[in-house]
C-alpha positions in Angstrom: 0.0 0.0 0.0 2.9 2.3 0.6 4.0 2.0 -3.0 0.6 3.3 -4.3 0.7 6.2 -1.8 4.2 7.1 -3.0 3.1 6.9 -6.7 0.2 9.2 -5.9 2.4 11.7 -4.1 4.9 11.7 -7.0 2.0 12.2 -9.5 0.7 15.1 -7.6 4.1 16.7 -7.2 5.2 16.3 -10.8 2.0 16.8 -12.8 3.6 17.8 -16.1 6.0 14.9 -16.1 3.1 12.5 -15.2 0.9 13.8 -18.1 3.8 13.6 -20.5 4.6 10.0 -19.5 1.0 8.9 -20.0 0.8 10.6 -23.4 4.1 8.9 -24.4 2.9 5.5 -23.2 -0.4 6.0 -25.1 1.4 6.9 -28.3 3.9 4.0 -27.9 1.1 1.4 -27.4 -0.9 2.8 -30.3 2.1 2.7 -32.6 2.9 -0.9 -31.5 -0.7 -1.9 -32.1 -0.7 -0.4 -35.6 2.6 -2.0 -36.6 1.6 -5.4 -35.3 -1.8 -5.3 -37.0 -0.3 -4.1 -40.3 2.3 -6.8 -40.2 -0.2 -9.4 -39.4 -2.5 -8.3 -42.3 0.4 -8.2 -44.7 1.6 -11.6 -43.6 -1.9 -13.1 -44.1 -2.4 -11.4 -47.5 1.0 -12.5 -48.8 0.5 -16.1 -47.6 -2.9 -16.1 -49.4 -1.4 -14.7 -52.6 1.5 -17.1 -52.8 -0.6 -20.2 -52.2 -3.3 -19.3 -54.7 -3.6 -21.5 -57.7 -2.8 -19.8 -61.0 -0.9 -17.0 -59.3 1.4 -14.9 -61.6 3.7 -13.9 -58.7 
């Protein structure tokens, strides 16, 4: 419980740094999600195209 109290104290004391950290984490997770979904979709489409019968690739 002492850890959470310390985190709340630090968040109240350094408001700007806390907000910037949350914004940075949000952007990082959004970018990771976009990259992983784009890679998964590309992997699925390329696998489908290469195994199709009569493919000209």
